[in-house]
Short mmCIF file of the C-alpha atoms (twelve columns), coordinates in Angstrom:
data_MODEL
# 
_entry.id   MODEL 
# 
loop_
_atom_site.group_PDB 
_atom_site.id 
_atom_site.type_symbol 
_atom_site.label_atom_id 
_atom_site.label_alt_id 
_atom_site.label_comp_id 
_atom_site.label_asym_id 
_atom_site.label_seq_id 
_atom_site.Cartn_x 
_atom_site.Cartn_y 
_atom_site.Cartn_z 
_atom_site.pdbx_PDB_model_num 
ATOM 1   C CA . UNK A 1   -37.410 104.336 -25.367 1 
ATOM 2   C CA . UNK A 2   -39.607 103.007 -22.539 1 
ATOM 3   C CA . UNK A 3   -42.414 103.298 -24.561 1 
ATOM 4   C CA . UNK A 4   -41.197 101.098 -26.888 1 
ATOM 5   C CA . UNK A 5   -40.130 98.941  -24.484 1 
ATOM 6   C CA . UNK A 6   -43.707 98.284  -23.117 1 
ATOM 7   C CA . UNK A 7   -45.664 98.095  -26.090 1 
ATOM 8   C CA . UNK A 8   -43.255 95.380  -27.690 1 
ATOM 9   C CA . UNK A 9   -43.637 93.261  -23.874 1 
ATOM 10  C CA . UNK A 10  -47.101 93.790  -24.664 1 
ATOM 11  C CA . UNK A 11  -46.817 92.444  -28.370 1 
ATOM 12  C CA . UNK A 12  -45.108 89.550  -26.328 1 
ATOM 13  C CA . UNK A 13  -47.680 88.726  -24.257 1 
ATOM 14  C CA . UNK A 14  -50.148 88.769  -26.729 1 
ATOM 15  C CA . UNK A 15  -47.960 86.224  -28.798 1 
ATOM 16  C CA . UNK A 16  -47.950 83.936  -25.355 1 
ATOM 17  C CA . UNK A 17  -51.164 84.176  -24.970 1 
ATOM 18  C CA . UNK A 18  -52.175 82.987  -29.056 1 
ATOM 19  C CA . UNK A 19  -49.467 80.159  -28.401 1 
ATOM 20  C CA . UNK A 20  -50.615 79.504  -24.963 1 
ATOM 21  C CA . UNK A 21  -54.335 77.298  -24.030 1 
ATOM 22  C CA . UNK A 22  -55.702 78.880  -20.914 1 
ATOM 23  C CA . UNK A 23  -54.432 82.565  -21.657 1 
ATOM 24  C CA . UNK A 24  -56.547 85.138  -22.907 1 
ATOM 25  C CA . UNK A 25  -56.794 88.652  -23.635 1 
ATOM 26  C CA . UNK A 26  -60.417 90.501  -23.628 1 
ATOM 27  C CA . UNK A 27  -58.889 93.842  -25.698 1 
ATOM 28  C CA . UNK A 28  -55.511 95.128  -26.508 1 
ATOM 29  C CA . UNK A 29  -55.860 97.792  -23.753 1 
ATOM 30  C CA . UNK A 30  -55.995 94.744  -20.906 1 
ATOM 31  C CA . UNK A 31  -52.533 93.167  -22.404 1 
ATOM 32  C CA . UNK A 32  -51.136 97.120  -22.056 1 
ATOM 33  C CA . UNK A 33  -52.203 97.354  -18.481 1 
ATOM 34  C CA . UNK A 34  -51.004 93.370  -17.616 1 
ATOM 35  C CA . UNK A 35  -47.602 94.341  -19.178 1 
ATOM 36  C CA . UNK A 36  -47.152 97.422  -16.864 1 
ATOM 37  C CA . UNK A 37  -48.178 94.910  -14.124 1 
ATOM 38  C CA . UNK A 38  -46.018 92.426  -15.307 1 
ATOM 39  C CA . UNK A 39  -42.945 94.915  -15.222 1 
ATOM 40  C CA . UNK A 40  -44.122 96.305  -11.692 1 
ATOM 41  C CA . UNK A 41  -44.394 93.007  -9.994  1 
ATOM 42  C CA . UNK A 42  -41.134 91.679  -11.629 1 
ATOM 43  C CA . UNK A 43  -39.534 94.661  -10.623 1 
ATOM 44  C CA . UNK A 44  -40.664 95.096  -6.746  1 
ATOM 45  C CA . UNK A 45  -41.968 91.767  -5.581  1 
ATOM 46  C CA . UNK A 46  -40.101 89.446  -7.336  1 
ATOM 47  C CA . UNK A 47  -36.289 89.913  -5.774  1 
ATOM 48  C CA . UNK A 48  -38.236 89.936  -2.204  1 
ATOM 49  C CA . UNK A 49  -39.926 87.029  -2.959  1 
ATOM 50  C CA . UNK A 50  -36.171 85.033  -4.698  1 
ATOM 51  C CA . UNK A 51  -34.620 86.408  -1.224  1 
ATOM 52  C CA . UNK A 52  -37.273 84.648  0.754   1 
ATOM 53  C CA . UNK A 53  -37.126 81.171  -1.028  1 
ATOM 54  C CA . UNK A 54  -32.993 81.033  -1.498  1 
ATOM 55  C CA . UNK A 55  -33.112 78.034  0.412   1 
ATOM 56  C CA . UNK A 56  -34.862 76.003  -1.337  1 
ATOM 57  C CA . UNK A 57  -34.020 77.942  -4.615  1 
ATOM 58  C CA . UNK A 58  -30.518 76.987  -3.860  1 
ATOM 59  C CA . UNK A 59  -31.633 73.477  -3.352  1 
ATOM 60  C CA . UNK A 60  -33.275 73.250  -6.413  1 
ATOM 61  C CA . UNK A 61  -30.183 74.333  -8.410  1 
ATOM 62  C CA . UNK A 62  -32.323 78.036  -9.396  1 
ATOM 63  C CA . UNK A 63  -35.220 75.950  -10.748 1 
ATOM 64  C CA . UNK A 64  -37.736 76.980  -8.393  1 
ATOM 65  C CA . UNK A 65  -37.273 80.290  -10.206 1 
ATOM 66  C CA . UNK A 66  -39.891 78.872  -13.004 1 
ATOM 67  C CA . UNK A 67  -42.327 78.518  -10.493 1 
ATOM 68  C CA . UNK A 68  -41.651 82.205  -9.039  1 
ATOM 69  C CA . UNK A 69  -41.645 83.425  -12.440 1 
ATOM 70  C CA . UNK A 70  -45.366 80.922  -13.092 1 
ATOM 71  C CA . UNK A 71  -47.056 83.139  -9.784  1 
ATOM 72  C CA . UNK A 72  -46.002 86.782  -10.748 1 
ATOM 73  C CA . UNK A 73  -47.676 85.918  -14.023 1 
ATOM 74  C CA . UNK A 74  -50.667 84.679  -12.348 1 
ATOM 75  C CA . UNK A 75  -50.345 86.874  -9.795  1 
ATOM 76  C CA . UNK A 76  -50.865 89.963  -12.559 1 
ATOM 77  C CA . UNK A 77  -53.479 88.037  -14.125 1 
ATOM 78  C CA . UNK A 78  -55.914 88.332  -10.806 1 
ATOM 79  C CA . UNK A 79  -54.821 92.060  -10.613 1 
ATOM 80  C CA . UNK A 80  -55.655 93.010  -14.561 1 
ATOM 81  C CA . UNK A 81  -58.919 92.457  -15.757 1 
ATOM 82  C CA . UNK A 82  -59.562 91.240  -19.105 1 
ATOM 83  C CA . UNK A 83  -56.185 89.065  -18.438 1 
ATOM 84  C CA . UNK A 84  -57.239 85.677  -17.961 1 
ATOM 85  C CA . UNK A 85  -55.401 82.720  -16.947 1 
ATOM 86  C CA . UNK A 86  -57.251 79.376  -16.326 1 
ATOM 87  C CA . UNK A 87  -54.709 77.224  -14.286 1 
ATOM 88  C CA . UNK A 88  -51.125 77.038  -12.598 1 
ATOM 89  C CA . UNK A 89  -50.070 75.048  -15.336 1 
ATOM 90  C CA . UNK A 90  -51.230 77.619  -18.152 1 
ATOM 91  C CA . UNK A 91  -49.244 80.240  -16.199 1 
ATOM 92  C CA . UNK A 92  -46.310 77.972  -15.909 1 
ATOM 93  C CA . UNK A 93  -46.025 77.427  -19.667 1 
ATOM 94  C CA . UNK A 94  -47.222 81.167  -20.566 1 
ATOM 95  C CA . UNK A 95  -44.317 82.534  -18.460 1 
ATOM 96  C CA . UNK A 96  -41.750 79.919  -19.761 1 
ATOM 97  C CA . UNK A 97  -42.691 81.134  -23.350 1 
ATOM 98  C CA . UNK A 98  -43.024 84.996  -22.217 1 
ATOM 99  C CA . UNK A 99  -39.041 84.382  -20.211 1 
ATOM 100 C CA . UNK A 100 -37.754 82.671  -22.901 1 
ATOM 101 C CA . UNK A 101 -38.987 85.229  -25.667 1 
ATOM 102 C CA . UNK A 102 -37.962 88.647  -23.911 1 
ATOM 103 C CA . UNK A 103 -34.223 87.018  -23.373 1 
ATOM 104 C CA . UNK A 104 -34.316 86.438  -27.046 1 
ATOM 105 C CA . UNK A 105 -35.785 89.883  -27.823 1 
ATOM 106 C CA . UNK A 106 -33.240 91.231  -25.025 1 
ATOM 107 C CA . UNK A 107 -29.999 89.401  -26.613 1 
ATOM 108 C CA . UNK A 108 -31.085 90.825  -29.806 1 
ATOM 109 C CA . UNK A 109 -31.039 94.595  -28.945 1 
ATOM 110 C CA . UNK A 110 -27.930 94.555  -27.235 1 
ATOM 111 C CA . UNK A 111 -25.561 96.110  -28.491 1 
ATOM 112 C CA . UNK A 112 -22.630 94.731  -29.874 1 
ATOM 113 C CA . UNK A 113 -18.792 95.828  -28.728 1 
ATOM 114 C CA . UNK A 114 -15.760 95.443  -30.463 1 
ATOM 115 C CA . UNK A 115 -12.940 94.647  -28.298 1 
ATOM 116 C CA . UNK A 116 -9.892  96.925  -28.867 1 
ATOM 117 C CA . UNK A 117 -6.466  95.330  -28.779 1 
# 
């Protein structure tokens, strides 16, 4: 299941690169590694950054989280060779598209549970 999720996130990253100008992958392997690094960054570093920026996040009603997502995307591109993001705007748009697609996929794969009366 974890391997399937990793490949699915990789395919979503490749789709984001096709849809967003300024985001490129040199190979499928670079996309696989970028997907892994992005997942690790989102699991380990993002919660700490959200906690540290909580006051500004509260003032912006959570919209600052979009900036944090873009920074995680951009950080992943600086770590992984073969994953290139040309500017912050591309990172922002790419992270936004990535988040929306992942949210839709998560909703679609969520098991539907019937309530018992």
